[in-house]
C-alpha positions in Angstrom: 165.0 80.2 152.7 164.9 83.8 153.8 162.2 86.1 152.5 163.5 88.7 150.0 161.8 92.1 149.4 161.6 93.7 146.0 160.4 97.3 146.2 159.2 98.5 142.8 159.5 102.2 142.0 158.5 104.1 138.9 161.1 106.4 137.4 160.8 109.0 134.7 164.4 108.5 133.3 165.9 105.0 134.0 169.4 106.0 132.8 169.5 109.0 135.1 168.2 107.0 138.0 170.9 104.4 137.5 173.5 107.1 137.4 172.1 108.7 140.6 172.0 105.5 142.6 175.4 104.4 141.3 176.8 107.6 142.8 175.3 106.6 146.1 177.3 103.3 145.9 174.6 100.9 144.8 175.2 98.1 142.3 172.8 96.6 139.8 172.0 93.0 138.7 172.5 93.0 134.9 170.4 89.8 134.6 167.3 91.9 135.5 168.2 95.1 133.6 167.1 96.2 130.2 165.8 99.5 128.7 162.6 99.4 130.8 163.9 98.2 134.2 166.9 97.5 136.5 167.3 95.6 139.7 169.2 97.7 142.3 170.9 95.6 145.0 170.5 96.9 148.5 171.6 93.8 150.4 171.4 90.0 150.0 167.7 90.1 150.6 166.6 93.6 149.6 166.3 94.8 146.0 164.7 97.9 144.4 163.3 97.5 140.9 163.5 100.8 139.1 160.9 100.7 136.3 160.1 103.1 133.6 156.6 104.5 133.9 155.4 102.4 130.9 156.8 99.2 132.5 155.4 100.1 136.0 151.9 100.5 134.5 151.9 96.9 133.5 151.9 95.8 137.1 149.1 98.0 138.5 145.6 99.2 137.5 146.1 102.5 139.4 147.6 105.7 138.2 151.2 106.4 139.1 151.4 109.0 141.8 153.6 112.0 141.4 156.1 111.5 144.3 157.1 115.2 144.1 153.6 116.2 145.3 152.3 113.0 147.1 153.9 110.3 149.2 152.8 106.7 148.8 155.9 105.0 150.2 158.8 105.9 152.4 161.8 103.6 152.0 164.0 103.4 155.2 167.4 101.8 155.1 169.6 101.2 158.1 173.3 101.8 158.1 176.3 101.1 160.3 176.9 104.6 161.9 175.8 108.2 162.2 178.7 109.2 159.8 177.3 106.7 157.2 173.9 108.4 157.4 175.5 111.8 156.8 177.7 110.4 154.0 174.8 108.8 152.2 172.8 112.1 152.4 175.8 114.1 151.2 176.2 111.7 148.2 172.5 111.9 147.4 172.5 115.7 147.3 175.7 115.8 145.2 174.1 113.4 142.7 171.0 115.7 142.3 168.8 114.6 145.1 167.3 116.9 147.7 166.7 116.9 151.4 163.3 117.8 152.9 164.1 118.1 156.6 166.9 118.3 159.1 168.7 115.3 160.6 166.6 113.7 163.4 168.7 112.9 166.5 166.8 110.9 169.1 169.8 109.9 171.1 169.5 106.1 170.5 168.6 106.7 166.8 169.9 109.1 164.2 168.2 109.6 160.8 168.1 111.8 157.8 166.5 111.5 154.4 166.6 112.6 150.8 164.3 112.6 147.8 165.7 110.9 144.7 165.3 112.3 141.2 161.6 111.2 141.0 160.8 112.5 144.5 160.7 109.1 146.2 161.7 109.5 149.9 164.6 107.5 151.3 165.3 107.6 155.0 168.7 106.5 156.1 169.0 105.6 159.8 171.4 104.4 162.4 170.2 102.8 165.7 172.5 102.1 168.6 172.8 98.3 168.9 172.1 98.5 172.7 168.7 100.1 171.9 167.4 97.2 170.0 165.3 94.8 172.1 166.4 91.3 171.2 163.6 89.6 173.1 
């Protein structure tokens, strides 16, 4: 059985967050969706739980950080091409997200990022297959 990852992120407005990520092409698992949470499907093994602040607080004794002023996590997703990186960023900005830097071109790797409606940072990257060490 492969290991799955569930990233949990607090959101101020669940409905708006679902609309935002839907515009980026993500789908959601209705089995794990209610008025306090949704399960965003990234891949067969990667999921992002978007939780209202009230729901998120039930999982941690710590205060929720304001992602517009502090960074606790940076989510990085790979994609199939440089064009796909640019397309995802364009969709994020059109849906109400913001960029915080310019695209980073390292030759073998290309990346750009956006901040979602709650300020969480999402890096989208493409790496040339020949640059990945298989050993």
